[in-house]
C-alpha positions as CSV (number, residue, x, y, z in Angstrom):
1,X,11.8,16.9,8.7
2,X,12.0,17.5,5.0
3,X,11.4,15.2,2.1
4,X,13.2,14.7,-1.2
5,X,12.9,12.6,-4.4
6,X,14.4,9.1,-4.9
7,X,15.6,10.3,-8.3
8,X,17.7,13.2,-7.0
9,X,17.3,16.9,-7.3
10,X,17.7,19.8,-4.9
11,X,14.1,20.2,-3.8
12,X,13.3,19.7,-0.1
13,X,9.6,19.6,0.7
14,X,7.7,19.9,4.0
15,X,5.4,17.1,5.0
16,X,2.4,19.0,3.8
17,X,4.0,19.7,0.4
18,X,5.0,16.0,0.1
19,X,1.5,14.8,0.9
20,X,-0.2,17.3,-1.5
21,X,2.3,16.7,-4.3
22,X,2.4,12.9,-4.2
23,X,4.8,12.1,-7.0
24,X,8.0,14.2,-7.5
25,X,8.2,16.2,-10.8
26,X,11.1,14.0,-11.9
27,X,9.1,10.9,-11.4
28,X,10.7,9.9,-8.1
29,X,9.0,9.1,-4.8
30,X,9.4,11.3,-1.7
31,X,11.3,9.9,1.2
32,X,12.3,11.6,4.5
33,X,15.8,13.2,4.8
34,X,16.5,10.9,7.7
35,X,14.8,7.9,9.4
36,X,14.3,8.9,13.0
37,X,15.4,6.7,15.9
38,X,12.9,5.8,18.5
39,X,12.8,7.6,21.8
40,X,15.1,6.1,24.5
41,X,12.3,4.7,26.7
42,X,9.8,3.9,23.9
43,X,9.3,0.2,24.9
44,X,8.2,1.2,28.4
45,X,6.3,4.3,27.5
46,X,4.5,2.9,24.4
47,X,3.7,-0.7,25.6
48,X,0.2,0.2,26.8
49,X,-0.6,2.7,24.0
50,X,-3.7,2.3,21.9
51,X,-3.5,2.4,18.1
52,X,-4.4,6.1,18.2
53,X,-1.7,6.8,20.8
54,X,0.9,4.9,18.7
55,X,-0.1,6.7,15.6
56,X,0.5,10.1,17.2
57,X,3.8,9.0,18.7
58,X,5.1,7.5,15.4
59,X,3.8,10.2,13.1
60,X,5.2,12.9,15.4
61,X,8.7,11.7,14.6
62,X,8.2,12.6,10.9
63,X,6.0,15.7,11.1
64,X,7.3,19.0,12.5
65,X,5.0,20.5,15.2
66,X,5.3,23.7,13.2
67,X,3.2,21.9,10.5
68,X,0.8,20.0,12.7
69,X,0.5,20.6,16.4
70,X,0.1,17.7,18.8
71,X,-3.5,18.5,19.3
72,X,-4.2,18.9,15.6
73,X,-2.5,15.6,14.8
74,X,-4.4,13.7,17.5
75,X,-7.7,15.2,16.3
76,X,-6.9,14.0,12.7
77,X,-5.9,10.5,13.9
78,X,-9.0,10.2,16.1
79,X,-11.3,11.2,13.2
80,X,-9.6,8.8,10.9
81,X,-10.1,5.7,13.0
82,X,-13.4,6.3,14.8
83,X,-15.2,4.4,12.0
84,X,-13.2,1.2,12.5
85,X,-15.2,-1.8,13.8
86,X,-12.6,-3.1,16.3
87,X,-11.4,-1.2,19.3
88,X,-7.8,-2.2,18.6
89,X,-8.2,-1.0,14.9
90,X,-5.7,-3.7,13.7
91,X,-6.2,-6.6,16.2
92,X,-3.8,-9.6,16.5
93,X,-5.3,-13.1,16.4
94,X,-3.3,-15.9,18.0
95,X,-3.3,-19.3,16.2
96,X,-0.6,-20.8,18.4
97,X,2.5,-19.7,20.2
98,X,4.4,-19.5,16.9
99,X,1.7,-18.1,14.5
100,X,-0.3,-14.9,14.7
101,X,-2.4,-13.0,12.3
102,X,-2.5,-9.2,12.2
103,X,-6.0,-8.3,10.9
104,X,-5.9,-5.1,8.9
105,X,-9.4,-5.2,7.5
106,X,-11.6,-3.7,10.2
107,X,-12.0,-0.3,8.4
108,X,-14.9,1.0,6.3
109,X,-14.0,-1.0,3.1
110,X,-12.8,-4.2,4.9
111,X,-9.2,-3.9,3.6
112,X,-5.8,-2.8,4.9
113,X,-5.8,0.3,2.7
114,X,-8.3,1.9,5.0
115,X,-5.7,2.4,7.7
116,X,-3.7,4.8,5.5
117,X,-6.4,6.2,3.3
118,X,-8.8,7.3,6.1
119,X,-5.9,9.4,7.5
120,X,-4.8,10.6,4.0
121,X,-8.3,11.9,3.2
122,X,-8.4,13.9,6.4
123,X,-4.9,15.3,5.8
124,X,-5.9,16.4,2.3
125,X,-8.9,18.2,3.7
126,X,-7.1,19.7,6.6
127,X,-4.2,21.1,4.6
128,X,-6.5,22.5,1.9
129,X,-8.8,24.1,4.4
130,X,-5.9,25.7,6.3
131,X,-4.5,27.1,3.0
132,X,-7.8,28.5,1.9
133,X,-8.5,30.1,5.3
134,X,-5.4,32.3,4.7
135,X,-6.6,33.6,1.4
136,X,-8.1,37.0,0.9
137,X,-11.8,37.5,0.3
138,X,-12.7,36.7,-3.3
139,X,-9.5,34.8,-3.9
140,X,-10.1,31.4,-5.5
141,X,-9.7,28.5,-3.1
142,X,-7.0,25.8,-3.6
143,X,-8.2,22.4,-4.5
144,X,-7.0,18.9,-5.5
145,X,-7.8,16.5,-8.3
146,X,-6.9,13.2,-6.8
147,X,-5.8,10.6,-9.3
148,X,-5.1,6.9,-8.5
149,X,-5.0,3.4,-9.9
150,X,-6.2,0.3,-8.1
151,X,-5.8,-3.4,-8.4
152,X,-8.8,-3.7,-6.1
153,X,-8.7,-2.4,-2.6
154,X,-7.0,1.0,-2.9
155,X,-9.8,2.3,-5.0
156,X,-12.7,1.7,-2.6
157,X,-10.6,2.8,0.4
158,X,-9.5,6.0,-1.3
159,X,-13.1,6.7,-2.4
160,X,-14.4,6.1,1.1
161,X,-11.7,8.3,2.5
162,X,-12.3,11.2,0.2
163,X,-16.1,11.1,-0.7
164,X,-17.7,14.4,0.1
165,X,-14.4,16.1,1.1
166,X,-14.3,19.8,0.5
167,X,-12.3,21.0,-2.6
168,X,-11.4,17.5,-3.6
169,X,-12.3,15.5,-6.7
170,X,-11.2,11.9,-7.0
171,X,-10.6,9.8,-10.1
172,X,-9.8,6.1,-9.7
173,X,-8.7,3.9,-12.6
174,X,-9.2,0.1,-12.3
175,X,-8.5,-2.7,-14.8
176,X,-11.9,-3.7,-16.2
177,X,-12.9,-7.2,-15.3
178,X,-9.7,-7.7,-13.2
179,X,-11.0,-6.9,-9.7
180,X,-13.4,-8.9,-7.6
181,X,-17.2,-8.2,-8.0
182,X,-17.3,-6.9,-4.4
183,X,-14.3,-4.7,-4.9
184,X,-15.8,-3.2,-8.1
185,X,-19.2,-2.7,-6.4
186,X,-17.6,-0.9,-3.4
187,X,-16.1,1.6,-5.8
188,X,-18.8,2.1,-8.4
189,X,-21.8,2.3,-6.1
190,X,-20.4,5.4,-4.4
191,X,-22.3,8.2,-6.2
192,X,-21.0,11.3,-4.4
193,X,-20.6,14.1,-6.9
194,X,-16.8,14.3,-6.4
195,X,-16.2,10.6,-7.0
196,X,-15.4,9.3,-10.5
197,X,-14.6,5.7,-11.4
198,X,-12.8,4.8,-14.7
199,X,-12.7,1.2,-15.9
200,X,-9.7,0.8,-18.2
201,X,-9.5,-2.2,-20.6
202,X,-6.0,-3.4,-19.6
203,X,-4.0,-4.4,-16.6
204,X,-3.3,-2.7,-13.3
205,X,0.2,-1.8,-14.5
206,X,-1.3,0.0,-17.5
207,X,-3.6,2.0,-15.1
208,X,-0.6,2.8,-12.9
209,X,1.5,3.9,-15.9
210,X,-1.3,6.3,-16.9
211,X,-1.4,7.8,-13.5
212,X,2.4,8.3,-13.5
213,X,2.3,9.8,-17.0
214,X,-0.3,12.4,-16.0
215,X,1.6,13.3,-12.9
216,X,4.7,13.8,-15.1
217,X,2.8,16.0,-17.5
218,X,3.6,19.3,-15.9
219,X,1.1,21.5,-17.8
220,X,-1.8,19.1,-17.1
221,X,-0.6,18.6,-13.4
222,X,-0.4,22.4,-12.9
223,X,-3.8,23.0,-14.4
224,X,-5.6,20.3,-12.5
225,X,-3.6,20.2,-9.3
226,X,-3.1,16.4,-9.1
227,X,-2.8,14.6,-5.8
228,X,-1.9,11.0,-5.2
229,X,-3.6,8.3,-3.2
230,X,-1.6,5.3,-4.3
231,X,1.2,4.3,-2.0
232,X,3.5,6.5,-4.0
233,X,2.2,9.1,-1.5
234,X,4.5,9.1,1.5
235,X,1.7,9.6,4.0
236,X,0.3,6.1,3.1
237,X,3.6,4.4,4.0
238,X,4.0,6.4,7.2
239,X,0.5,5.5,8.5
240,X,1.1,1.8,7.9
241,X,4.2,1.7,10.1
242,X,2.0,2.0,13.1
243,X,0.4,-1.4,13.1
244,X,3.9,-3.1,13.2
245,X,4.4,-1.4,16.5
246,X,1.0,-2.4,17.8
247,X,1.5,-6.0,16.7
248,X,5.0,-6.1,18.4
249,X,3.5,-5.1,21.8
250,X,0.4,-7.3,21.5
251,X,2.3,-10.4,20.4
252,X,4.8,-10.1,23.1
253,X,2.0,-10.2,25.7
254,X,0.8,-13.5,24.3
255,X,4.0,-15.6,24.0
256,X,5.7,-17.6,26.8
257,X,9.2,-16.1,26.4
258,X,9.0,-12.6,24.8
259,X,12.6,-11.6,25.8
260,X,14.2,-14.5,23.9
261,X,11.8,-14.5,21.0
262,X,12.2,-12.8,17.6
263,X,9.1,-11.6,15.6
264,X,9.1,-12.3,11.9
265,X,6.5,-10.4,9.8
266,X,5.2,-12.1,6.7
267,X,3.5,-9.8,4.2
268,X,1.5,-10.6,1.1
269,X,3.0,-8.1,-1.3
270,X,2.1,-6.6,-4.6
271,X,3.1,-2.9,-4.8
272,X,5.6,-3.2,-1.9
273,X,4.0,-0.5,0.2
274,X,2.8,-2.6,3.1
275,X,6.1,-4.4,3.6
276,X,8.0,-1.1,3.1
277,X,6.2,0.3,6.1
278,X,7.7,-2.6,8.1
279,X,11.1,-1.8,6.7
280,X,10.8,1.8,8.0
281,X,9.7,0.5,11.4
282,X,12.7,-1.9,11.5
283,X,15.1,0.9,10.5
284,X,13.6,3.1,13.2
285,X,14.6,0.5,15.8
286,X,11.5,-1.8,16.2
287,X,13.0,-5.3,17.0
288,X,12.1,-7.9,14.3
289,X,13.7,-10.5,12.2
290,X,13.9,-10.5,8.4
291,X,10.7,-9.3,6.7
292,X,9.2,-12.0,4.5
293,X,7.8,-11.0,1.1
294,X,5.0,-13.3,0.0
295,X,4.0,-13.2,-3.7
296,X,1.6,-15.1,-5.9
297,X,2.7,-16.1,-9.4
298,X,3.3,-12.5,-10.3
299,X,6.6,-12.9,-8.6
300,X,8.9,-10.1,-9.8
301,X,9.9,-9.4,-6.2
302,X,10.6,-13.0,-5.3
303,X,12.7,-13.4,-8.5
304,X,14.7,-10.3,-7.6
305,X,15.6,-11.6,-4.1
306,X,16.6,-15.0,-5.7
307,X,18.6,-13.6,-8.6
308,X,19.3,-9.9,-8.3
309,X,17.4,-9.3,-11.5
310,X,14.4,-7.0,-11.4
311,X,12.7,-7.8,-14.7
312,X,9.1,-7.6,-16.0
313,X,9.4,-10.8,-17.9
314,X,11.2,-13.8,-16.3
315,X,14.3,-14.2,-18.5
316,X,14.4,-17.9,-17.5
317,X,11.1,-18.5,-19.4
318,X,10.9,-19.2,-23.1
319,X,9.7,-16.5,-25.4
320,X,6.4,-18.4,-26.1
321,X,5.5,-18.6,-22.4
322,X,1.9,-17.9,-21.7
323,X,3.1,-15.6,-18.9
324,X,4.6,-13.3,-21.5
325,X,1.5,-13.2,-23.6
326,X,-0.2,-10.6,-21.4
327,X,2.7,-8.3,-20.7
328,X,3.9,-10.6,-17.9
329,X,0.8,-10.3,-15.7
330,X,-1.1,-13.4,-14.7
331,X,-4.6,-13.3,-13.4
332,X,-4.7,-15.1,-10.0
333,X,-7.1,-15.7,-7.1
334,X,-5.3,-12.9,-5.2
335,X,-5.9,-10.1,-7.7
336,X,-4.8,-7.2,-5.6
337,X,-1.3,-8.6,-6.0
338,X,-1.5,-9.1,-9.8
339,X,1.1,-6.4,-10.3
340,X,4.1,-6.4,-12.6
341,X,6.1,-3.5,-11.4
342,X,6.0,-2.6,-7.7
343,X,6.1,1.2,-7.4
344,X,7.3,1.3,-3.8
345,X,10.3,-0.9,-4.5
346,X,12.0,2.3,-5.8
347,X,12.1,3.6,-2.2
348,X,14.0,0.6,-1.1
349,X,16.3,0.8,-4.1
350,X,17.3,4.3,-3.0
351,X,18.4,3.1,0.4
352,X,20.3,0.1,-1.1
353,X,22.1,2.5,-3.5
354,X,22.9,4.9,-0.7
355,X,24.3,2.2,1.6
356,X,26.4,0.6,-1.2
357,X,27.9,3.9,-2.4
358,X,31.4,4.9,-1.6
359,X,31.9,6.7,1.8
360,X,31.6,10.4,1.3
361,X,29.6,13.3,2.7
362,X,25.9,12.6,3.2
363,X,24.9,15.1,0.5
364,X,27.3,13.4,-2.0
365,X,25.9,9.9,-1.2
366,X,22.4,11.2,-1.5
367,X,23.1,12.6,-4.9
368,X,24.9,9.5,-6.0
369,X,22.0,7.3,-4.8
370,X,19.5,9.5,-6.7
371,X,21.5,9.3,-9.9
372,X,21.8,5.5,-9.6
373,X,18.0,5.0,-9.0
374,X,17.3,7.3,-11.9
375,X,19.4,5.1,-14.1
376,X,17.8,1.9,-12.8
377,X,14.3,3.2,-13.4
378,X,15.2,4.4,-17.0
379,X,16.7,1.0,-17.7
380,X,13.5,-0.7,-16.4
381,X,11.4,1.5,-18.6
382,X,13.5,1.0,-21.8
383,X,14.6,-2.6,-21.4
384,X,12.1,-4.1,-18.9
385,X,14.9,-5.2,-16.5
386,X,17.5,-4.1,-14.1
387,X,20.3,-6.2,-12.6
388,X,21.8,-4.8,-9.5
389,X,25.4,-5.4,-8.3
390,X,26.1,-8.3,-5.9
391,X,26.7,-6.0,-2.9
392,X,23.3,-4.4,-3.5
393,X,21.6,-7.8,-3.5
394,X,23.3,-8.8,-0.3
395,X,22.1,-5.6,1.4
396,X,18.6,-6.5,0.3
397,X,18.9,-10.0,1.6
398,X,20.1,-8.6,5.0
399,X,16.5,-7.4,5.8
400,X,14.2,-9.5,3.6
401,X,13.3,-13.0,2.5
402,X,11.0,-13.8,-0.4
403,X,8.9,-16.8,-1.6
404,X,6.0,-17.3,-4.0
405,X,3.0,-19.6,-4.1
406,X,0.6,-20.8,-6.7
407,X,-3.2,-20.6,-6.8
408,X,-3.4,-24.3,-5.9
409,X,-1.3,-23.7,-2.8
410,X,-3.5,-20.7,-2.0
411,X,-6.7,-22.8,-2.1
412,X,-5.1,-25.6,-0.1
413,X,-4.0,-23.1,2.6
414,X,-7.5,-21.6,2.9
415,X,-8.9,-25.1,3.4
416,X,-6.1,-26.1,5.8
417,X,-6.6,-23.1,8.1
418,X,-10.4,-23.5,8.0
419,X,-10.2,-27.1,9.2
420,X,-7.4,-26.4,11.7
421,X,-7.7,-25.6,15.4
422,X,-8.6,-22.9,15.9
423,X,-10.5,-22.6,12.6
424,X,-9.6,-19.5,10.7
425,X,-11.0,-18.3,7.3
426,X,-8.4,-16.4,5.3
427,X,-8.9,-14.4,2.1
428,X,-6.7,-15.5,-0.8
429,X,-4.1,-12.7,-0.2
430,X,-3.8,-13.7,3.5
431,X,-3.6,-17.3,2.4
432,X,-0.6,-16.4,0.2
433,X,1.1,-15.0,3.3
434,X,0.1,-18.0,5.5
435,X,1.4,-20.4,2.8
436,X,4.8,-18.6,2.5
437,X,5.0,-18.4,6.3
438,X,4.8,-22.2,6.5
439,X,7.5,-22.6,3.8
440,X,9.8,-20.2,5.7
441,X,9.1,-21.6,9.1
442,X,10.8,-24.9,8.1
443,X,14.1,-23.0,8.1
444,X,13.5,-20.8,11.1
445,X,15.2,-21.1,14.4
446,X,13.0,-22.1,17.4
447,X,13.0,-18.6,18.8
448,X,11.1,-17.1,15.8
449,X,7.4,-16.2,16.1
450,X,5.6,-15.4,12.9
451,X,3.0,-12.6,12.3
452,X,1.2,-12.8,9.0
453,X,-0.5,-9.6,7.8
454,X,-4.1,-10.2,6.8
455,X,-4.9,-7.6,4.2
456,X,-8.6,-8.1,3.4
457,X,-11.8,-9.6,4.8
458,X,-12.5,-13.0,3.1
459,X,-15.9,-11.9,2.0
460,X,-14.3,-9.6,-0.5
461,X,-13.1,-12.6,-2.4
462,X,-16.1,-14.9,-2.2
463,X,-15.4,-16.9,-5.3
464,X,-11.9,-17.9,-4.2
465,X,-13.0,-18.7,-0.6
466,X,-16.1,-20.6,-1.8
467,X,-14.0,-22.6,-4.3
468,X,-11.6,-23.6,-1.5
469,X,-14.3,-24.5,1.1
470,X,-17.3,-25.6,-0.9
471,X,-16.7,-29.2,0.0
472,X,-15.9,-28.5,3.6
473,X,-18.4,-29.7,6.1
474,X,-19.9,-26.9,8.3
475,X,-19.0,-24.0,6.0
476,X,-21.8,-21.6,5.0
477,X,-20.7,-18.4,3.3
478,X,-23.7,-16.3,4.1
479,X,-23.8,-17.4,7.7
480,X,-20.0,-17.5,8.4
481,X,-18.6,-14.7,6.3
482,X,-21.0,-12.2,4.7
483,X,-20.9,-8.8,6.6
484,X,-24.2,-6.9,6.8
485,X,-22.5,-4.1,4.8
486,X,-22.1,-6.4,1.8
487,X,-25.7,-7.6,1.6
488,X,-27.4,-6.2,-1.5
489,X,-24.2,-4.4,-2.5
490,X,-24.0,-6.0,-6.0
491,X,-27.5,-4.9,-6.8
492,X,-27.0,-1.2,-6.0
493,X,-26.9,1.6,-8.6
494,X,-23.5,2.1,-10.2
495,X,-21.6,4.9,-11.9
496,X,-18.5,4.1,-13.9
497,X,-16.9,5.4,-17.1
498,X,-15.4,2.9,-19.5
499,X,-12.2,3.6,-21.4
500,X,-11.6,1.1,-24.2
501,X,-7.8,1.2,-24.1
502,X,-5.0,2.2,-21.7
503,X,-4.6,5.7,-23.1
504,X,-3.3,8.8,-21.3
505,X,-5.3,11.1,-23.6
506,X,-8.6,9.3,-23.1
507,X,-8.2,9.5,-19.3
508,X,-7.3,13.2,-19.6
509,X,-10.5,13.8,-21.6
510,X,-12.5,12.2,-18.8
511,X,-10.9,14.4,-16.1
512,X,-11.3,17.5,-18.3
513,X,-15.0,16.8,-18.8
514,X,-15.8,16.1,-15.2
515,X,-13.7,18.8,-13.4
516,X,-14.8,21.5,-15.8
517,X,-13.1,24.1,-18.0
518,X,-13.7,27.5,-16.3
519,X,-11.0,26.9,-13.7
520,X,-10.4,23.1,-13.7
521,X,-8.2,23.2,-10.6
522,X,-11.0,24.5,-8.5
523,X,-13.9,22.4,-7.3
524,X,-16.0,23.1,-4.2
525,X,-18.0,20.1,-3.2
């Protein structure tokens, strides 16, 4: 299996190369040259598999045994998930016969990003160690300067996945004052020497733009050997496909008529990576209905599915709208989804462009799709909008639905599920998913069973949860929610570097000062 850029070009990379490179030199994202089909007897053979077993089975379809043997892959997967607090890794919680919650927050940082980033950290270390073991005595070891942006959870999950790793330095940018107190503390209280937090005065999109600009800066990239932890890294998407398979098997065991039921996954979505993993699982052959995109008021994705226009600023709003005053981003109670441009959407756009292109050889259609996506991304950068042809929109609607909810609806949903039977406490991102699920269910056929992805532990967003439940009888935050790992977290020593404006050059200076000047690409830690 080889990987190529969504924006075209002739380069074909191995899995190892795609993982270590992260972002393609032309700004595109790496995708597999084909989406593999599931083995003929997968339903029977995989039905009793553990999460680790499923990970090995799914990942093996995308990774050549010449790159990672079966034993090497299993060892990496085992090491990645032995720190999770639940034996199922991503357990399914049944609310009733029609509603299930897939809990993705049982990893070290209590967020779904742990599922991918624990594995990615181990892949980085394994590949670098293997490369360095082949070097001659005295030859400088290869290393990686990992660079990422976070709207909250990616940062801490990446840091916990990479802290103390050999030959790796990690720099995480977060928008100052725009992540929750717990999220910020989880990142900035890690004081390992290879970990560097950068607080940027600006939005998450500004942080993400800096990361992409530095990856596109070839001299800087070559000098510092940049690696990606954001979901632009293909390994993140691949790792996340696994829990869709686990949920499929676990839900089917708990519903009265599994053979006549259709599972519908509802995904709180910001950067489009989590739901894109579901799309790959669907394309591989995992039975499911349309994937449901759940957004907060930062609803660029919902607006696209309703109109076919992918635009940073809603063109239906007046020019004096408050939403336009801050570059289109609104601060909400679900801050990890406060994103203007969803990076992983580009991967879906490539598949839509490929399918809608004129019948021709596969290589010709690939080249055409790459050129189309390149044009679309340039238009988005220069004008802030892209409007796709009707046939492309209809292809998108074949596999997805999309709805948005407000903060008020989010608070009401948290309260509604707390006082419901069984009682369930949802974080605000999960509440966005639950709220959208109820909206969509009104139009569903009786055979549809919904699975809402729960992306974070509610204690990570104490202010929103407490605001929703403060008047509820029987709720006590410390007793009912606060994990032992969070106690005293906000009082711990912190290490963070402030950058007063979203500037590529200022962030470059931080990296240069921390990695060193003798041979900045090399760092043994």
